[in-house]
PQR file of N, CA, C, O and H, with PARSE charges and radii, in Angstrom:
ATOM      1  N   VAL A   1     -21.738  20.301 -23.335 -0.4000 1.5000
ATOM      2  CA  VAL A   1     -22.195  19.521 -22.423 -0.0000 2.0000
ATOM      3  C   VAL A   1     -22.862  20.523 -21.542  0.5500 1.7000
ATOM      4  O   VAL A   1     -22.240  21.554 -21.288 -0.5500 1.4000
ATOM      5  N   PHE A   2     -24.107  20.332 -21.025 -0.4000 1.5000
ATOM      6  CA  PHE A   2     -24.849  21.068 -20.246 -0.0000 2.0000
ATOM      7  C   PHE A   2     -25.012  20.230 -18.991  0.5500 1.7000
ATOM      8  O   PHE A   2     -25.446  19.079 -18.933 -0.5500 1.4000
ATOM      9  H   PHE A   2     -24.612  19.494 -21.232  0.4000 1.0000
ATOM     10  N   ILE A   3     -24.498  21.169 -17.777 -0.4000 1.5000
ATOM     11  CA  ILE A   3     -24.472  20.389 -16.369 -0.0000 2.0000
ATOM     12  C   ILE A   3     -25.506  21.387 -15.758  0.5500 1.7000
ATOM     13  O   ILE A   3     -25.354  22.595 -15.944 -0.5500 1.4000
ATOM     14  H   ILE A   3     -24.145  22.103 -17.824  0.4000 1.0000
ATOM     15  N   ASP A   4     -26.579  20.893 -15.015 -0.4000 1.5000
ATOM     16  CA  ASP A   4     -27.274  21.672 -14.061 -0.0000 2.0000
ATOM     17  C   ASP A   4     -26.790  21.679 -12.774  0.5500 1.7000
ATOM     18  O   ASP A   4     -27.567  21.301 -11.898 -0.5500 1.4000
ATOM     19  H   ASP A   4     -26.703  19.913 -14.864  0.4000 1.0000
ATOM     20  N   SER A   5     -25.698  22.020 -12.466 -0.4000 1.5000
ATOM     21  CA  SER A   5     -25.173  22.180 -11.058 -0.0000 2.0000
ATOM     22  C   SER A   5     -25.226  21.034 -10.048  0.5500 1.7000
ATOM     23  O   SER A   5     -24.871  21.132  -8.873 -0.5500 1.4000
ATOM     24  H   SER A   5     -25.067  22.327 -13.178  0.4000 1.0000
ATOM     25  N   THR A   6     -25.743  19.857 -10.679 -0.4000 1.5000
ATOM     26  CA  THR A   6     -25.914  18.777  -9.318 -0.0000 2.0000
ATOM     27  C   THR A   6     -24.765  17.995  -9.697  0.5500 1.7000
ATOM     28  O   THR A   6     -24.145  18.071 -10.757 -0.5500 1.4000
ATOM     29  H   THR A   6     -26.031  19.777 -11.633  0.4000 1.0000
ATOM     30  N   HIS A   7     -24.506  17.090  -8.533 -0.4000 1.5000
ATOM     31  CA  HIS A   7     -23.332  16.147  -8.341 -0.0000 2.0000
ATOM     32  C   HIS A   7     -23.220  15.178  -9.507  0.5500 1.7000
ATOM     33  O   HIS A   7     -24.079  14.336  -9.767 -0.5500 1.4000
ATOM     34  H   HIS A   7     -25.010  17.028  -7.671  0.4000 1.0000
ATOM     35  N   VAL A   8     -22.020  15.374 -10.234 -0.4000 1.5000
ATOM     36  CA  VAL A   8     -21.684  14.661 -11.218 -0.0000 2.0000
ATOM     37  C   VAL A   8     -20.640  13.265 -10.818  0.5500 1.7000
ATOM     38  O   VAL A   8     -19.490  13.420 -10.407 -0.5500 1.4000
ATOM     39  H   VAL A   8     -21.322  16.058 -10.023  0.4000 1.0000
ATOM     40  N   LYS A   9     -21.259  11.958 -11.019 -0.4000 1.5000
ATOM     41  CA  LYS A   9     -20.370  11.104 -10.548 -0.0000 2.0000
ATOM     42  C   LYS A   9     -19.719  10.276 -11.759  0.5500 1.7000
ATOM     43  O   LYS A   9     -20.239  10.060 -12.854 -0.5500 1.4000
ATOM     44  H   LYS A   9     -22.193  11.832 -11.352  0.4000 1.0000
ATOM     45  N   ALA A  10     -18.347   9.828 -11.266 -0.4000 1.5000
ATOM     46  CA  ALA A  10     -17.754   9.071 -12.436 -0.0000 2.0000
ATOM     47  C   ALA A  10     -18.254   7.796 -12.157  0.5500 1.7000
ATOM     48  O   ALA A  10     -18.589   7.262 -11.100 -0.5500 1.4000
ATOM     49  H   ALA A  10     -17.924  10.003 -10.377  0.4000 1.0000
ATOM     50  N   SER A  11     -18.234   7.375 -13.447 -0.4000 1.5000
ATOM     51  CA  SER A  11     -18.772   5.791 -13.477 -0.0000 2.0000
ATOM     52  C   SER A  11     -17.611   4.685 -13.515  0.5500 1.7000
ATOM     53  O   SER A  11     -17.825   3.548 -13.935 -0.5500 1.4000
ATOM     54  H   SER A  11     -17.961   7.809 -14.305  0.4000 1.0000
ATOM     55  N   ALA A  12     -16.343   5.120 -13.033 -0.4000 1.5000
ATOM     56  CA  ALA A  12     -15.203   4.039 -13.263 -0.0000 2.0000
ATOM     57  C   ALA A  12     -15.302   3.069 -12.030  0.5500 1.7000
ATOM     58  O   ALA A  12     -15.653   3.405 -10.899 -0.5500 1.4000
ATOM     59  H   ALA A  12     -16.169   6.044 -12.692  0.4000 1.0000
ATOM     60  N   ASN A  13     -14.904   1.704 -12.473 -0.4000 1.5000
ATOM     61  CA  ASN A  13     -14.871   0.834 -11.360 -0.0000 2.0000
ATOM     62  C   ASN A  13     -13.468   0.273 -10.789  0.5500 1.7000
ATOM     63  O   ASN A  13     -12.817  -0.578 -11.394 -0.5500 1.4000
ATOM     64  H   ASN A  13     -14.620   1.431 -13.392  0.4000 1.0000
ATOM     65  N   LYS A  14     -13.078   0.831  -9.576 -0.4000 1.5000
ATOM     66  CA  LYS A  14     -11.642   0.509  -9.409 -0.0000 2.0000
ATOM     67  C   LYS A  14     -11.044  -0.661  -9.152  0.5500 1.7000
ATOM     68  O   LYS A  14      -9.825  -0.829  -9.147 -0.5500 1.4000
ATOM     69  H   LYS A  14     -13.607   1.523  -9.084  0.4000 1.0000
ATOM     70  N   ARG A  15     -12.152  -1.769  -8.861 -0.4000 1.5000
ATOM     71  CA  ARG A  15     -12.124  -3.162  -8.822 -0.0000 2.0000
ATOM     72  C   ARG A  15     -11.855  -3.751 -10.224  0.5500 1.7000
ATOM     73  O   ARG A  15     -11.373  -4.883 -10.268 -0.5500 1.4000
ATOM     74  H   ARG A  15     -13.142  -1.632  -8.865  0.4000 1.0000
ATOM     75  N   LYS A  16     -12.104  -3.129 -11.315 -0.4000 1.5000
ATOM     76  CA  LYS A  16     -12.124  -3.802 -12.528 -0.0000 2.0000
ATOM     77  C   LYS A  16     -10.917  -3.736 -13.224  0.5500 1.7000
ATOM     78  O   LYS A  16     -10.791  -2.749 -13.950 -0.5500 1.4000
ATOM     79  H   LYS A  16     -12.495  -2.209 -11.280  0.4000 1.0000
ATOM     80  N   PHE A  17      -9.816  -4.695 -13.179 -0.4000 1.5000
ATOM     81  CA  PHE A  17      -8.635  -4.783 -13.609 -0.0000 2.0000
ATOM     82  C   PHE A  17      -8.336  -6.146 -14.671  0.5500 1.7000
ATOM     83  O   PHE A  17      -9.146  -6.999 -15.035 -0.5500 1.4000
ATOM     84  H   PHE A  17      -9.918  -5.497 -12.590  0.4000 1.0000
ATOM     85  N   GLU A  18      -7.008  -6.025 -14.986 -0.4000 1.5000
ATOM     86  CA  GLU A  18      -6.646  -7.398 -15.650 -0.0000 2.0000
ATOM     87  C   GLU A  18      -4.994  -7.145 -15.042  0.5500 1.7000
ATOM     88  O   GLU A  18      -4.325  -6.129 -14.854 -0.5500 1.4000
ATOM     89  H   GLU A  18      -6.350  -5.332 -14.690  0.4000 1.0000
ATOM     90  N   LYS A  19      -4.734  -8.638 -14.850 -0.4000 1.5000
ATOM     91  CA  LYS A  19      -3.232  -8.901 -14.466 -0.0000 2.0000
ATOM     92  C   LYS A  19      -2.631  -9.084 -15.572  0.5500 1.7000
ATOM     93  O   LYS A  19      -3.155  -9.868 -16.364 -0.5500 1.4000
ATOM     94  H   LYS A  19      -5.277  -9.463 -15.003  0.4000 1.0000
ATOM     95  N   LYS A  20      -1.521  -8.496 -15.897 -0.4000 1.5000
ATOM     96  CA  LYS A  20      -0.546  -8.638 -17.027 -0.0000 2.0000
ATOM     97  C   LYS A  20       1.008  -8.838 -16.675  0.5500 1.7000
ATOM     98  O   LYS A  20       1.445  -8.360 -15.628 -0.5500 1.4000
ATOM     99  H   LYS A  20      -1.096  -7.859 -15.254  0.4000 1.0000
ATOM    100  N   ILE A  21       1.716  -9.442 -17.425 -0.4000 1.5000
ATOM    101  CA  ILE A  21       3.144  -9.702 -17.106 -0.0000 2.0000
ATOM    102  C   ILE A  21       3.809  -8.867 -18.226  0.5500 1.7000
ATOM    103  O   ILE A  21       3.620  -9.074 -19.425 -0.5500 1.4000
ATOM    104  H   ILE A  21       1.360  -9.830 -18.275  0.4000 1.0000
ATOM    105  N   VAL A  22       4.697  -7.794 -17.658 -0.4000 1.5000
ATOM    106  CA  VAL A  22       5.540  -7.194 -18.426 -0.0000 2.0000
ATOM    107  C   VAL A  22       6.963  -7.133 -18.103  0.5500 1.7000
ATOM    108  O   VAL A  22       7.388  -7.374 -16.974 -0.5500 1.4000
ATOM    109  H   VAL A  22       4.850  -7.626 -16.684  0.4000 1.0000
ATOM    110  N   ARG A  23       7.595  -6.854 -18.957 -0.4000 1.5000
ATOM    111  CA  ARG A  23       9.301  -6.679 -18.844 -0.0000 2.0000
ATOM    112  C   ARG A  23       9.684  -5.658 -18.241  0.5500 1.7000
ATOM    113  O   ARG A  23       9.244  -4.569 -18.610 -0.5500 1.4000
ATOM    114  H   ARG A  23       7.250  -6.658 -19.874  0.4000 1.0000
ATOM    115  N   LYS A  24      10.465  -5.726 -17.320 -0.4000 1.5000
ATOM    116  CA  LYS A  24      11.038  -4.245 -16.413 -0.0000 2.0000
ATOM    117  C   LYS A  24      11.960  -3.687 -17.337  0.5500 1.7000
ATOM    118  O   LYS A  24      12.804  -4.251 -18.033 -0.5500 1.4000
ATOM    119  H   LYS A  24      10.822  -6.611 -17.020  0.4000 1.0000
ATOM    120  N   GLU A  25      11.655  -2.463 -17.229 -0.4000 1.5000
ATOM    121  CA  GLU A  25      12.296  -1.370 -18.590 -0.0000 2.0000
ATOM    122  C   GLU A  25      13.964  -1.219 -17.698  0.5500 1.7000
ATOM    123  O   GLU A  25      14.178  -0.931 -16.521 -0.5500 1.4000
ATOM    124  H   GLU A  25      10.969  -2.005 -16.664  0.4000 1.0000
ATOM    125  N   SER A  26      14.722  -1.473 -18.575 -0.4000 1.5000
ATOM    126  CA  SER A  26      16.166  -1.265 -18.263 -0.0000 2.0000
ATOM    127  C   SER A  26      16.461   0.414 -18.073  0.5500 1.7000
ATOM    128  O   SER A  26      15.742   1.303 -18.528 -0.5500 1.4000
ATOM    129  H   SER A  26      14.547  -1.707 -19.531  0.4000 1.0000
ATOM    130  N   LYS A  27      17.576   0.583 -17.364 -0.4000 1.5000
ATOM    131  CA  LYS A  27      17.695   1.996 -17.372 -0.0000 2.0000
ATOM    132  C   LYS A  27      18.685   2.415 -18.478  0.5500 1.7000
ATOM    133  O   LYS A  27      19.375   1.684 -19.189 -0.5500 1.4000
ATOM    134  H   LYS A  27      18.160  -0.140 -16.994  0.4000 1.0000
ATOM    135  N   ALA A  28      18.600   3.698 -18.461 -0.4000 1.5000
ATOM    136  CA  ALA A  28      19.172   4.183 -19.746 -0.0000 2.0000
ATOM    137  C   ALA A  28      20.554   4.240 -19.390  0.5500 1.7000
ATOM    138  O   ALA A  28      21.219   4.340 -20.421 -0.5500 1.4000
ATOM    139  H   ALA A  28      18.039   4.292 -17.884  0.4000 1.0000
ATOM    140  N   TYR A  29      21.233   4.220 -18.414 -0.4000 1.5000
ATOM    141  CA  TYR A  29      22.804   4.240 -18.375 -0.0000 2.0000
ATOM    142  C   TYR A  29      23.189   2.702 -18.038  0.5500 1.7000
ATOM    143  O   TYR A  29      24.249   2.506 -17.443 -0.5500 1.4000
ATOM    144  H   TYR A  29      20.693   4.139 -17.577  0.4000 1.0000
ATOM    145  N   GLU A  30      22.438   1.697 -18.365 -0.4000 1.5000
ATOM    146  CA  GLU A  30      23.055   0.420 -17.975 -0.0000 2.0000
ATOM    147  C   GLU A  30      24.080  -0.001 -18.645  0.5500 1.7000
ATOM    148  O   GLU A  30      24.984  -0.600 -18.062 -0.5500 1.4000
ATOM    149  H   GLU A  30      21.577   1.857 -18.848  0.4000 1.0000
ATOM    150  N   ALA A  31      24.127   0.306 -20.352 -0.4000 1.5000
ATOM    151  CA  ALA A  31      25.331  -0.189 -21.012 -0.0000 2.0000
ATOM    152  C   ALA A  31      26.541   0.506 -20.749  0.5500 1.7000
ATOM    153  O   ALA A  31      27.576  -0.147 -20.876 -0.5500 1.4000
ATOM    154  H   ALA A  31      23.393   0.793 -20.825  0.4000 1.0000
ATOM    155  N   ARG A  32      26.636   1.886 -20.355 -0.4000 1.5000
ATOM    156  CA  ARG A  32      27.751   2.475 -20.149 -0.0000 2.0000
ATOM    157  C   ARG A  32      28.275   2.108 -18.808  0.5500 1.7000
ATOM    158  O   ARG A  32      29.494   2.145 -18.647 -0.5500 1.4000
ATOM    159  H   ARG A  32      25.795   2.416 -20.252  0.4000 1.0000
ATOM    160  N   LEU A  33      27.374   1.700 -17.666 -0.4000 1.5000
ATOM    161  CA  LEU A  33      27.585   1.180 -16.518 -0.0000 2.0000
ATOM    162  C   LEU A  33      28.505  -0.290 -16.865  0.5500 1.7000
ATOM    163  O   LEU A  33      29.615  -0.567 -16.411 -0.5500 1.4000
ATOM    164  H   LEU A  33      26.383   1.669 -17.796  0.4000 1.0000
ATOM    165  N   GLN A  34      27.933  -0.851 -17.508 -0.4000 1.5000
ATOM    166  CA  GLN A  34      28.599  -2.108 -17.918 -0.0000 2.0000
ATOM    167  C   GLN A  34      30.024  -2.051 -18.368  0.5500 1.7000
ATOM    168  O   GLN A  34      30.974  -2.690 -17.917 -0.5500 1.4000
ATOM    169  H   GLN A  34      27.031  -0.626 -17.877  0.4000 1.0000
ATOM    170  N   ASP A  35      30.009  -1.189 -19.321 -0.4000 1.5000
ATOM    171  CA  ASP A  35      31.461  -0.717 -19.795 -0.0000 2.0000
ATOM    172  C   ASP A  35      32.292  -0.280 -18.806  0.5500 1.7000
ATOM    173  O   ASP A  35      33.399  -0.811 -18.716 -0.5500 1.4000
ATOM    174  H   ASP A  35      29.237  -0.669 -19.688  0.4000 1.0000
ATOM    175  N   GLU A  36      31.972   0.598 -18.031 -0.4000 1.5000
ATOM    176  CA  GLU A  36      32.857   1.215 -17.098 -0.0000 2.0000
ATOM    177  C   GLU A  36      33.180   0.137 -15.829  0.5500 1.7000
ATOM    178  O   GLU A  36      34.222   0.279 -15.191 -0.5500 1.4000
ATOM    179  H   GLU A  36      31.073   1.030 -18.104  0.4000 1.0000
ATOM    180  N   ILE A  37      32.239  -0.935 -15.506 -0.4000 1.5000
ATOM    181  CA  ILE A  37      32.861  -2.013 -14.689 -0.0000 2.0000
ATOM    182  C   ILE A  37      33.619  -2.863 -15.114  0.5500 1.7000
ATOM    183  O   ILE A  37      34.508  -3.339 -14.408 -0.5500 1.4000
ATOM    184  H   ILE A  37      31.392  -1.051 -16.025  0.4000 1.0000
ATOM    185  N   ASN A  38      33.382  -3.269 -16.526 -0.4000 1.5000
ATOM    186  CA  ASN A  38      34.497  -4.110 -17.025 -0.0000 2.0000
ATOM    187  C   ASN A  38      35.923  -3.382 -17.405  0.5500 1.7000
ATOM    188  O   ASN A  38      36.979  -4.014 -17.420 -0.5500 1.4000
ATOM    189  H   ASN A  38      32.660  -2.883 -17.099  0.4000 1.0000
ATOM    190  N   LYS A  39      35.850  -2.253 -17.651 -0.4000 1.5000
ATOM    191  CA  LYS A  39      37.152  -1.535 -17.952 -0.0000 2.0000
ATOM    192  C   LYS A  39      37.888  -1.296 -16.445  0.5500 1.7000
ATOM    193  O   LYS A  39      39.114  -1.220 -16.365 -0.5500 1.4000
ATOM    194  H   LYS A  39      34.992  -1.739 -17.639  0.4000 1.0000
ATOM    195  N   ASP A  40      37.098  -1.198 -15.381 -0.4000 1.5000
ATOM    196  CA  ASP A  40      37.667  -1.148 -13.933 -0.0000 2.0000
ATOM    197  C   ASP A  40      38.118  -2.435 -13.650  0.5500 1.7000
ATOM    198  O   ASP A  40      39.180  -2.472 -13.029 -0.5500 1.4000
ATOM    199  H   ASP A  40      36.102  -1.260 -15.446  0.4000 1.0000
ATOM    200  N   ARG A  41      37.524  -3.660 -13.976 -0.4000 1.5000
ATOM    201  CA  ARG A  41      38.262  -4.855 -13.534 -0.0000 2.0000
ATOM    202  C   ARG A  41      39.290  -5.144 -14.448  0.5500 1.7000
ATOM    203  O   ARG A  41      40.166  -5.832 -13.925 -0.5500 1.4000
ATOM    204  H   ARG A  41      36.661  -3.630 -14.479  0.4000 1.0000
ATOM    205  N   GLU A  42      39.535  -4.813 -15.843 -0.4000 1.5000
ATOM    206  CA  GLU A  42      40.418  -5.054 -16.270 -0.0000 2.0000
ATOM    207  C   GLU A  42      41.569  -4.300 -15.794  0.5500 1.7000
ATOM    208  O   GLU A  42      42.614  -4.949 -15.752 -0.5500 1.4000
ATOM    209  H   GLU A  42      38.824  -4.254 -16.268  0.4000 1.0000
ATOM    210  N   ASP A  43      41.622  -3.136 -15.443 -0.4000 1.5000
ATOM    211  CA  ASP A  43      42.674  -2.022 -14.752 -0.0000 2.0000
ATOM    212  C   ASP A  43      42.880  -2.793 -13.585  0.5500 1.7000
ATOM    213  O   ASP A  43      44.097  -2.769 -13.404 -0.5500 1.4000
ATOM    214  H   ASP A  43      40.773  -2.609 -15.478  0.4000 1.0000
ATOM    215  N   HIS A  44      42.327  -3.489 -12.664 -0.4000 1.5000
ATOM    216  CA  HIS A  44      42.579  -4.166 -11.510 -0.0000 2.0000
ATOM    217  C   HIS A  44      43.222  -5.640 -11.837  0.5500 1.7000
ATOM    218  O   HIS A  44      43.607  -6.369 -10.923 -0.5500 1.4000
ATOM    219  H   HIS A  44      41.338  -3.509 -12.810  0.4000 1.0000
ATOM    220  N   GLY A  45      43.296  -5.978 -13.080 -0.4000 1.5000
ATOM    221  CA  GLY A  45      43.864  -7.368 -13.409 -0.0000 2.0000
ATOM    222  C   GLY A  45      42.893  -8.384 -13.462  0.5500 1.7000
ATOM    223  O   GLY A  45      43.340  -9.525 -13.571 -0.5500 1.4000
ATOM    224  H   GLY A  45      42.983  -5.385 -13.822  0.4000 1.0000
ATOM    225  N   LYS A  46      41.438  -8.219 -13.401 -0.4000 1.5000
ATOM    226  CA  LYS A  46      40.507  -9.268 -13.061 -0.0000 2.0000
ATOM    227  C   LYS A  46      40.105  -9.416 -14.669  0.5500 1.7000
ATOM    228  O   LYS A  46      40.399  -8.746 -15.659 -0.5500 1.4000
ATOM    229  H   LYS A  46      41.074  -7.292 -13.312  0.4000 1.0000
ATOM    230  N   ASN A  47      39.315 -10.580 -14.473 -0.4000 1.5000
ATOM    231  CA  ASN A  47      38.643 -10.764 -16.017 -0.0000 2.0000
ATOM    232  C   ASN A  47      37.510 -10.049 -15.905  0.5500 1.7000
ATOM    233  O   ASN A  47      36.946  -9.954 -14.815 -0.5500 1.4000
ATOM    234  H   ASN A  47      39.076 -11.125 -13.669  0.4000 1.0000
ATOM    235  N   PRO A  48      36.929  -9.323 -17.269 -0.5600 1.5000
ATOM    236  CA  PRO A  48      35.502  -8.601 -17.515  0.2800 2.0000
ATOM    237  C   PRO A  48      34.427  -9.931 -17.263  0.5500 1.7000
ATOM    238  O   PRO A  48      34.575 -11.147 -17.382 -0.5500 1.4000
ATOM    239  N   PHE A  49      33.231  -9.029 -16.838 -0.4000 1.5000
ATOM    240  CA  PHE A  49      32.083 -10.000 -16.822 -0.0000 2.0000
ATOM    241  C   PHE A  49      31.626 -10.509 -18.425  0.5500 1.7000
ATOM    242  O   PHE A  49      31.800  -9.831 -19.438 -0.5500 1.4000
ATOM    243  H   PHE A  49      33.111  -8.041 -16.742  0.4000 1.0000
ATOM    244  N   PRO A  50      31.137 -11.578 -18.383 -0.5600 1.5000
ATOM    245  CA  PRO A  50      30.417 -11.834 -19.638  0.2800 2.0000
ATOM    246  C   PRO A  50      29.505 -11.164 -20.093  0.5500 1.7000
ATOM    247  O   PRO A  50      28.820 -10.694 -19.185 -0.5500 1.4000
ATOM    248  N   PRO A  51      29.080 -10.822 -21.345 -0.5600 1.5000
ATOM    249  CA  PRO A  51      27.925 -10.349 -21.536  0.2800 2.0000
ATOM    250  C   PRO A  51      26.506 -10.505 -20.989  0.5500 1.7000
ATOM    251  O   PRO A  51      25.643  -9.685 -20.674 -0.5500 1.4000
ATOM    252  N   ASP A  52      26.571 -12.043 -20.982 -0.4000 1.5000
ATOM    253  CA  ASP A  52      25.272 -12.538 -20.532 -0.0000 2.0000
ATOM    254  C   ASP A  52      24.841 -12.498 -19.132  0.5500 1.7000
ATOM    255  O   ASP A  52      23.686 -12.813 -18.845 -0.5500 1.4000
ATOM    256  H   ASP A  52      27.272 -12.709 -21.238  0.4000 1.0000
ATOM    257  N   LYS A  53      25.725 -12.117 -18.199 -0.4000 1.5000
ATOM    258  CA  LYS A  53      25.653 -11.790 -16.934 -0.0000 2.0000
ATOM    259  C   LYS A  53      24.696 -10.631 -16.769  0.5500 1.7000
ATOM    260  O   LYS A  53      23.784 -10.661 -15.943 -0.5500 1.4000
ATOM    261  H   LYS A  53      26.663 -11.862 -18.433  0.4000 1.0000
ATOM    262  N   PHE A  54      24.918  -9.640 -17.550 -0.4000 1.5000
ATOM    263  CA  PHE A  54      23.854  -8.343 -17.644 -0.0000 2.0000
ATOM    264  C   PHE A  54      22.617  -8.518 -18.306  0.5500 1.7000
ATOM    265  O   PHE A  54      21.666  -7.786 -18.031 -0.5500 1.4000
ATOM    266  H   PHE A  54      25.659  -9.616 -18.221  0.4000 1.0000
ATOM    267  N   ASP A  55      22.535  -9.419 -19.151 -0.4000 1.5000
ATOM    268  CA  ASP A  55      21.259  -9.490 -20.024 -0.0000 2.0000
ATOM    269  C   ASP A  55      20.406 -10.390 -19.433  0.5500 1.7000
ATOM    270  O   ASP A  55      19.926 -11.344 -20.045 -0.5500 1.4000
ATOM    271  H   ASP A  55      23.307 -10.014 -19.374  0.4000 1.0000
ATOM    272  N   LYS A  56      20.163 -10.111 -18.142 -0.4000 1.5000
ATOM    273  CA  LYS A  56      18.949 -11.057 -17.568 -0.0000 2.0000
ATOM    274  C   LYS A  56      17.709 -10.346 -17.937  0.5500 1.7000
ATOM    275  O   LYS A  56      17.778  -9.125 -17.803 -0.5500 1.4000
ATOM    276  H   LYS A  56      20.553  -9.336 -17.645  0.4000 1.0000
ATOM    277  N   GLU A  57      16.626 -10.809 -18.357 -0.4000 1.5000
ATOM    278  CA  GLU A  57      15.559 -10.370 -18.604 -0.0000 2.0000
ATOM    279  C   GLU A  57      14.566 -10.416 -17.440  0.5500 1.7000
ATOM    280  O   GLU A  57      14.289 -11.572 -17.121 -0.5500 1.4000
ATOM    281  H   GLU A  57      16.571 -11.802 -18.466  0.4000 1.0000
ATOM    282  N   GLU A  58      13.913  -9.399 -16.671 -0.4000 1.5000
ATOM    283  CA  GLU A  58      13.255  -9.593 -15.609 -0.0000 2.0000
ATOM    284  C   GLU A  58      11.771  -9.199 -16.042  0.5500 1.7000
ATOM    285  O   GLU A  58      11.470  -8.387 -16.916 -0.5500 1.4000
ATOM    286  H   GLU A  58      14.137  -8.460 -16.930  0.4000 1.0000
ATOM    287  N   LEU A  59      10.903  -9.955 -15.238 -0.4000 1.5000
ATOM    288  CA  LEU A  59       9.508  -9.803 -15.569 -0.0000 2.0000
ATOM    289  C   LEU A  59       8.751  -9.278 -14.286  0.5500 1.7000
ATOM    290  O   LEU A  59       9.207  -9.533 -13.172 -0.5500 1.4000
ATOM    291  H   LEU A  59      11.147 -10.615 -14.528  0.4000 1.0000
ATOM    292  N   LYS A  60       7.682  -8.599 -14.434 -0.4000 1.5000
ATOM    293  CA  LYS A  60       6.829  -8.313 -13.256 -0.0000 2.0000
ATOM    294  C   LYS A  60       5.263  -8.297 -13.764  0.5500 1.7000
ATOM    295  O   LYS A  60       4.771  -7.913 -14.826 -0.5500 1.4000
ATOM    296  H   LYS A  60       7.312  -8.391 -15.340  0.4000 1.0000
ATOM    297  N   GLU A  61       4.699  -8.847 -12.624 -0.4000 1.5000
ATOM    298  CA  GLU A  61       3.063  -8.522 -12.783 -0.0000 2.0000
ATOM    299  C   GLU A  61       2.684  -7.339 -12.443  0.5500 1.7000
ATOM    300  O   GLU A  61       3.155  -6.801 -11.441 -0.5500 1.4000
ATOM    301  H   GLU A  61       5.098  -9.159 -11.762  0.4000 1.0000
ATOM    302  N   ILE A  62       1.657  -6.668 -13.319 -0.4000 1.5000
ATOM    303  CA  ILE A  62       1.062  -5.285 -13.022 -0.0000 2.0000
ATOM    304  C   ILE A  62      -0.268  -5.514 -13.006  0.5500 1.7000
ATOM    305  O   ILE A  62      -0.682  -6.577 -13.470 -0.5500 1.4000
ATOM    306  H   ILE A  62       1.274  -7.105 -14.133  0.4000 1.0000
ATOM    307  N   LYS A  63      -1.021  -4.712 -12.556 -0.4000 1.5000
ATOM    308  CA  LYS A  63      -2.643  -4.697 -12.580 -0.0000 2.0000
ATOM    309  C   LYS A  63      -2.911  -3.736 -13.515  0.5500 1.7000
ATOM    310  O   LYS A  63      -2.299  -2.697 -13.268 -0.5500 1.4000
ATOM    311  H   LYS A  63      -0.684  -3.849 -12.180  0.4000 1.0000
ATOM    312  N   GLU A  64      -3.585  -3.687 -14.483 -0.4000 1.5000
ATOM    313  CA  GLU A  64      -3.769  -2.735 -15.565 -0.0000 2.0000
ATOM    314  C   GLU A  64      -5.522  -2.524 -15.553  0.5500 1.7000
ATOM    315  O   GLU A  64      -6.249  -3.491 -15.780 -0.5500 1.4000
ATOM    316  H   GLU A  64      -4.083  -4.530 -14.684  0.4000 1.0000
ATOM    317  N   SER A  65      -6.025  -1.297 -15.292 -0.4000 1.5000
ATOM    318  CA  SER A  65      -7.517  -1.014 -15.132 -0.0000 2.0000
ATOM    319  C   SER A  65      -8.064  -1.258 -16.563  0.5500 1.7000
ATOM    320  O   SER A  65      -7.436  -0.837 -17.534 -0.5500 1.4000
ATOM    321  H   SER A  65      -5.434  -0.512 -15.107  0.4000 1.0000
ATOM    322  N   THR A  66      -9.106  -1.862 -16.685 -0.4000 1.5000
ATOM    323  CA  THR A  66      -9.896  -2.069 -17.993 -0.0000 2.0000
ATOM    324  C   THR A  66     -10.673  -0.738 -18.221  0.5500 1.7000
ATOM    325  O   THR A  66     -10.969  -0.354 -19.352 -0.5500 1.4000
ATOM    326  H   THR A  66      -9.616  -2.204 -15.896  0.4000 1.0000
ATOM    327  N   THR A  67     -10.978  -0.072 -17.116 -0.4000 1.5000
ATOM    328  CA  THR A  67     -11.886   1.207 -17.363 -0.0000 2.0000
ATOM    329  C   THR A  67     -11.125   2.362 -17.856  0.5500 1.7000
ATOM    330  O   THR A  67     -11.580   3.076 -18.749 -0.5500 1.4000
ATOM    331  H   THR A  67     -10.737  -0.384 -16.196  0.4000 1.0000
ATOM    332  N   ASP A  68      -9.876   2.592 -17.258 -0.4000 1.5000
ATOM    333  CA  ASP A  68      -9.027   3.650 -17.698 -0.0000 2.0000
ATOM    334  C   ASP A  68      -7.663   3.133 -17.642  0.5500 1.7000
ATOM    335  O   ASP A  68      -7.027   3.018 -16.594 -0.5500 1.4000
ATOM    336  H   ASP A  68      -9.506   2.012 -16.532  0.4000 1.0000
ATOM    337  N   PRO A  69      -7.177   2.786 -18.960 -0.5600 1.5000
ATOM    338  CA  PRO A  69      -6.087   2.211 -19.263  0.2800 2.0000
ATOM    339  C   PRO A  69      -5.002   3.129 -19.198  0.5500 1.7000
ATOM    340  O   PRO A  69      -3.860   2.753 -19.460 -0.5500 1.4000
TER
END
């Protein structure tokens, strides 16, 4: 690539995007944390939380650039 020392501009448009709905990523320690919470509840004479209480799938809307994804 030959450039003759003039100003080179990028041709990206920052207003060009698509809205997408993605699933929020779970934390790596979430399963261990659930086990620890349930074990602590059992130690204190309480019933453990049901697994479906922790398995909520959350979604969020993001803007993804079509120029530079």
